[in-house]
C-alpha positions in Angstrom: 130.9 85.8 45.6 132.8 88.0 43.0 135.5 90.4 44.1 133.4 93.3 43.1 130.4 92.1 45.2 132.7 91.6 48.2 134.1 95.1 47.8 130.6 96.6 47.5 129.6 94.7 50.7 132.6 96.0 52.6 131.8 99.5 51.5 128.2 99.2 52.6 129.2 97.9 56.1 131.7 100.8 56.5 129.0 103.2 55.5 126.6 101.7 58.0 129.2 101.9 60.8 129.9 105.6 59.9 126.2 106.4 60.1 125.9 104.7 63.5 129.0 106.5 64.7 127.7 109.9 63.5 124.3 109.2 65.2 126.1 108.5 68.4 128.4 111.5 68.1 125.4 113.8 67.6 125.6 117.6 67.0 127.4 118.5 70.2 131.0 119.3 70.9 131.9 116.4 73.3 132.7 114.1 70.3 134.4 110.9 71.2 133.8 111.2 74.9 130.0 110.9 74.2 130.6 107.8 72.0 132.6 106.1 74.7 130.1 106.9 77.4 127.2 105.6 75.3 129.1 102.4 74.4 129.8 101.8 78.1 126.2 102.4 78.9 125.1 100.0 76.2 127.5 97.3 77.5 126.2 97.8 81.1 122.6 97.5 80.0 123.4 94.2 78.3 124.4 92.7 81.7 121.5 91.4 83.7 120.8 92.1 87.4 120.2 89.6 90.1 117.3 91.7 91.4 114.9 89.2 89.8 112.0 87.2 91.3 113.0 84.9 94.2 112.2 81.8 92.2 114.6 81.4 89.2 115.1 78.9 86.5 118.3 77.3 85.2 118.5 79.6 82.2 118.6 82.7 84.5 121.4 81.2 86.6 123.3 80.2 83.5 123.1 83.8 82.3 124.6 85.0 85.5 127.4 82.4 85.3 128.2 83.4 81.7 128.4 87.1 82.8 131.0 86.2 85.4 128.8 86.8 88.5 129.3 83.4 90.1 132.0 83.7 92.8 133.0 87.0 91.4 135.5 89.1 93.5 134.1 90.7 96.6 132.7 94.1 95.9 131.5 93.1 92.4 128.0 94.2 91.5 125.4 91.4 91.8 128.0 88.8 92.9 126.4 85.3 93.1 127.1 82.3 95.3 125.3 79.0 94.6 124.6 77.1 97.8 123.7 73.5 97.6 122.5 71.7 100.7 124.0 68.3 100.3 125.7 65.4 102.1 129.3 65.1 100.9 128.5 61.7 99.4 125.8 63.2 97.2 128.2 66.1 96.3 130.7 63.7 94.7 128.6 60.7 93.6 128.3 59.9 89.9 124.5 59.9 90.1 124.2 63.4 91.6 127.2 65.7 91.8 126.7 69.5 91.9 126.7 72.7 89.8 130.2 73.7 88.9 131.3 76.5 91.2 128.6 75.8 93.9 129.5 75.6 97.6 128.2 73.0 99.9 126.0 73.5 103.0 125.8 70.3 104.9 122.3 69.0 105.6 123.1 68.9 109.4 123.9 72.6 109.7 120.5 74.2 109.5 118.8 72.8 112.6 119.9 73.6 116.1 118.7 72.7 119.6 118.0 75.9 121.5 116.3 76.8 124.8 112.9 78.4 124.4 110.6 78.5 127.4 111.2 75.7 129.9 113.6 73.3 128.0 115.6 72.6 124.9 113.7 72.3 121.6 115.2 70.6 118.6 115.6 71.8 115.0 115.1 75.4 115.9 116.4 78.5 114.1 120.3 78.6 114.1 121.7 81.3 116.3 123.9 84.2 115.2 127.3 82.5 115.7 126.2 79.4 113.8 124.9 81.5 110.9 128.2 83.4 110.9 130.2 80.2 110.6 128.0 79.2 107.6 128.1 82.5 105.7 131.8 83.0 106.2 132.7 79.6 105.0 130.4 79.8 102.0 131.8 83.2 100.9 128.7 85.3 101.5 128.8 89.0 102.2 126.5 92.0 102.1 126.6 92.3 98.3 126.1 88.6 97.6 123.0 87.1 95.9 122.6 83.6 97.3 121.0 81.0 95.0 119.8 77.9 96.9 120.0 74.6 95.0 120.0 70.9 96.1 121.2 67.6 94.5 119.1 65.7 92.1 116.1 64.0 93.6 116.7 65.3 97.1 114.6 66.5 100.0 112.8 69.7 99.1 113.3 71.0 102.6 117.1 71.2 102.2 116.3 74.2 99.9 113.4 75.9 101.7 114.8 75.7 105.3 118.0 77.6 104.6 116.0 80.2 102.6 113.9 80.8 105.7 117.0 80.8 108.0 118.6 83.5 105.9 115.4 85.6 105.7 115.1 85.6 109.5 118.7 86.7 109.9 118.2 89.8 107.9 118.8 88.9 104.2 116.4 90.6 101.8 114.2 88.7 99.4 116.0 90.4 96.5 119.3 88.8 97.6 117.9 85.3 98.1 116.9 82.9 95.2 115.7 79.4 94.8 116.8 77.5 91.7 113.4 75.9 90.9 114.1 72.2 90.7 117.6 72.5 92.0 120.3 70.5 90.2 117.7 68.5 88.4 116.6 71.7 86.6 120.2 72.4 85.7 120.6 68.8 84.4 117.4 68.9 82.4 118.5 72.1 80.7 121.5 70.2 79.4 124.0 71.9 81.6 126.9 69.9 83.2 127.2 68.7 86.8 130.5 68.1 88.3 131.8 65.6 90.9 134.7 67.7 91.9 135.5 67.2 95.6 137.3 70.6 96.0 135.5 73.6 97.2 136.4 76.6 95.0 135.5 79.8 96.9 137.1 82.4 99.1 135.7 82.6 102.7 134.3 86.0 103.7 134.6 87.8 107.0 131.0 89.0 107.0 128.6 88.6 110.0 124.9 88.6 110.2 125.2 91.1 113.0 126.0 93.7 110.2 122.6 93.2 108.5 120.0 95.9 108.9 117.8 94.1 111.4 116.5 90.8 112.5 113.5 89.8 110.4 111.8 88.2 113.4 108.4 88.7 111.7 109.0 85.5 109.7 109.3 83.4 112.8 106.8 82.7 115.6 108.2 81.9 119.0 106.4 79.7 121.5 105.2 82.7 123.4 104.0 84.5 120.3 102.2 81.3 119.2 100.5 81.0 122.6 99.4 84.6 122.3 98.0 84.1 118.7 96.1 80.9 119.7 94.7 82.7 122.7 93.6 85.7 120.6 91.8 83.6 118.0 90.1 81.5 120.7 88.9 84.7 122.4 87.9 86.4 119.1 87.1 83.9 116.3 86.5 86.9 113.9 90.3 87.1 113.7 90.1 84.0 111.4 88.8 86.4 108.7 92.3 88.0 108.4 94.5 85.2 109.9 95.0 81.6 109.1 97.2 78.9 110.7 98.2 76.1 108.3 99.5 72.7 109.4 100.9 70.7 106.5 101.3 67.3 108.2 98.4 65.6 106.4 94.8 64.9 107.2 95.4 61.7 109.1 97.9 63.2 111.6 96.7 64.1 115.0 96.4 66.1 117.1 96.3 69.5 115.6 96.0 72.9 117.2 92.5 74.3 117.4 91.6 76.4 114.4 94.6 75.2 112.3 93.8 74.4 108.7 95.3 71.1 107.4 96.9 70.4 104.1 97.0 66.9 102.7 100.8 67.1 102.4 103.7 69.6 102.5 104.0 69.4 98.7 100.3 69.5 97.7 100.8 72.7 95.7 104.0 71.6 94.1 104.8 69.3 91.2 107.7 67.1 90.2 110.1 68.2 87.5 109.4 66.1 84.4 110.7 62.6 85.2 112.9 60.6 82.9 110.4 57.9 81.6 113.2 56.1 79.7 114.5 54.4 82.8 112.8 51.6 84.8 111.6 52.6 87.2 111.2 56.2 86.0 113.8 58.7 87.4 112.3 60.9 90.1 113.3 64.5 89.9 113.0 67.4 92.4 109.8 69.3 93.2 109.3 72.7 91.5 107.3 75.6 92.8 104.3 76.9 90.8 104.2 80.5 89.4 102.1 83.1 91.3 98.9 82.7 89.2 99.0 78.9 89.3 99.4 78.9 93.1 96.6 81.4 93.6 94.4 79.1 91.4 95.4 76.0 93.3 94.9 77.4 96.8 91.3 78.4 95.9 90.5 75.0 94.3 88.7 73.1 97.0 87.9 70.1 94.7 91.5 69.2 93.7 93.4 70.8 96.6 91.2 70.4 99.7 92.1 72.0 103.0 90.4 70.8 106.1 89.4 72.5 109.3 88.5 69.6 111.6 86.3 67.3 109.4 85.2 70.2 107.1 86.8 71.2 103.8 87.6 74.9 103.6 89.2 77.2 101.2 92.6 78.5 102.2 93.5 82.1 101.3 96.4 83.6 99.4 95.8 87.0 101.0 95.3 86.3 104.7 98.2 86.7 107.2 99.5 83.2 107.6 101.4 81.1 110.1 102.5 77.7 108.8 103.6 74.8 111.0 104.3 71.0 110.9 106.1 68.7 113.3 109.3 70.7 113.8 109.1 73.6 111.2 110.9 71.6 108.5 108.2 70.3 106.2 106.3 73.6 106.6 109.2 75.5 105.0 108.0 75.0 101.4 104.7 76.7 102.4 106.7 79.6 103.7 108.5 79.8 100.3 105.2 79.7 98.5 103.9 82.8 100.3 107.2 84.7 100.7 108.9 84.0 97.4 106.1 83.0 95.0 103.3 85.3 96.2 105.8 87.9 97.5 103.4 88.9 100.3 104.3 91.9 102.6 106.9 91.0 105.2 105.0 89.9 108.3 102.2 88.3 106.4 103.8 84.9 106.4 105.7 83.3 109.2 106.6 79.8 110.5 106.0 78.6 114.0 109.5 77.4 114.7 108.9 74.7 117.3 105.6 73.5 115.7 103.6 70.7 117.1 106.5 68.9 118.7 107.4 71.8 120.8 103.7 72.6 121.6 103.1 69.0 122.6 106.3 68.8 124.7 105.6 71.9 126.7 102.1 70.7 127.5 101.8 66.9 127.7 105.3 66.5 129.2 104.2 68.2 132.3 101.0 66.3 132.5 102.7 63.0 131.7 105.0 63.5 134.6 102.2 64.3 137.0 99.5 62.1 135.6 100.7 58.8 134.0 98.4 56.6 131.9 96.8 55.2 135.1 95.2 58.6 135.6 95.1 60.3 132.2 95.5 58.6 128.8 97.7 60.0 126.0 94.6 61.0 124.1 93.3 63.0 127.1 96.7 64.7 127.6 96.8 65.6 123.9 93.3 66.9 124.1 94.4 69.4 126.7 97.7 70.3 125.0 96.1 71.0 121.6 92.7 72.0 122.8 91.0 69.9 120.1 87.6 70.8 121.3 85.7 73.5 119.6 84.6 75.7 122.5 86.6 79.0 122.6 88.6 78.4 125.7 92.2 79.3 126.6 94.3 76.1 126.0 96.5 77.0 128.9 93.7 77.6 131.4 93.5 74.0 132.7 90.9 74.8 135.3 88.6 76.1 132.6 89.3 73.5 129.9 88.0 70.5 131.9 84.4 71.3 131.0 85.1 69.8 127.6 85.6 66.3 129.2 89.3 65.9 128.3 90.0 64.5 131.8 87.9 62.7 134.4 86.2 65.0 136.8 88.3 63.6 139.6 91.5 65.0 138.0 90.1 68.5 137.4 91.1 70.0 140.7 94.6 68.5 140.5 95.1 69.9 137.0 94.1 73.3 138.3 96.9 72.9 140.8 99.4 72.3 138.0 98.2 75.5 136.4 98.8 77.4 139.6 102.4 76.1 139.7 103.2 77.0 136.1 101.3 80.2 135.6 103.9 82.4 137.3 106.4 81.0 134.7 104.1 81.2 131.7 102.3 84.4 132.9 100.0 86.5 130.8 102.8 87.8 128.5 104.9 84.6 128.5 108.1 86.7 128.4 110.2 83.8 129.6 109.2 81.7 126.5 110.8 84.0 123.9 114.5 83.5 124.7 115.6 82.7 121.1 114.4 86.0 119.6 115.6 88.0 122.6 119.1 86.6 122.2 119.1 87.0 118.4 117.9 90.6 118.6 120.9 91.4 120.8 123.3 89.7 118.3 122.2 91.7 115.3 122.7 95.5 115.3 119.6 97.7 115.8 117.9 98.8 112.6 118.2 102.5 113.6 121.9 102.3 114.2 123.9 104.7 111.9 125.6 103.1 108.9 129.0 104.3 107.5 129.8 102.4 104.3 133.5 101.5 103.9 135.4 99.7 101.2 135.2 95.9 101.3 138.2 94.1 102.6 140.1 91.7 100.2 138.8 88.7 102.1 135.2 89.6 101.7 134.4 91.2 105.0 132.7 94.5 105.1 132.2 97.0 107.9 129.2 98.6 106.2 125.8 97.7 107.6 122.5 96.8 106.2 123.6 95.4 102.8 121.2 92.5 103.1 
């Protein structure tokens, strides 16, 4: 390019810049102040917000990382923490690793044995002190957006269970994200994974007790589940607006009466594209469908059948839903589908925490102790516990349930005697079988309590309430 052409180009660029400056300056008298303000506004607009849909892709997370949101100082707008549920061996292994800057939640931290009803139940919702230990160590506070990931080719539940735990403990959907495909999605996008053994984050002093309220509508306790089952048995018309979904597969027995059955916990999900260049092909994590795809699949009885007893039925994307499994773990992706993909109103999707294991323990355990196999078989005890017969009877009313033939007639009067012993404990309201939520409500501050925001402490704690 000649010297004259270069000079003319420079002159044109200067002229363009002057026109742009004059257009920003406008006809007012504020002059440079307006230009500076508009420039700041333009820069602010260029930075994304984390108030995005709950299911995000690797490109979205990479954008937040590039903008300095990942592990940003406390008090920063849209601060991000990436939480990967991982064993330490997977965290550092050459075949898996983790996203640079992520923090590790151990796979053993999200399940807890807690008393609900008459005895301990395993893999239940973590209590407040346990959650506080987790969020403080991971550097989470009221202003943090939490992105849940998981190592390459790992258990999908390690992502969905903590999502549900955080939702119950008062974190809003807009502050919780699932990296769809986890570390596999990050890897497929050509982004690096690290095997660094050092955790690089600053612990916070935040507590879930400072959240606005316990979101107990996303969890069904044992007493609430008994009440719902009783209500549907008494009024089958409730099935027009409610559905109970058990994801344990068609062959698993027994099921609760009126529960719909999915062929598997992942029937609506797909695998991230596998690497076909290896032998055998490399398996990658599951990914969630978008809203429209899920709505189409859930209505597709041919390719995605749902069973009610021996009959195929169509599940609904709009009914109020309670999902369950063996111990509330494998049902958690279904919770994510409704809560994060469909974005249903809060209270329209919940998980029955104890699921079939708890339901079975509180029923058949009592009968097994009193009536061993010499009197009543396992199948007969299960028939009472889960009320597998179709007549609309109360599954707890033993004296009334025997007409279905679950036990020999010689045992009927004795079973009625068991009911007489336990009915004062269970009672019509089952108030003694809801300890977990009663304890948790006391731990978190009431929703109506006044909130006086204060500045965030340097270590990440905040005395302001309701940020999540």
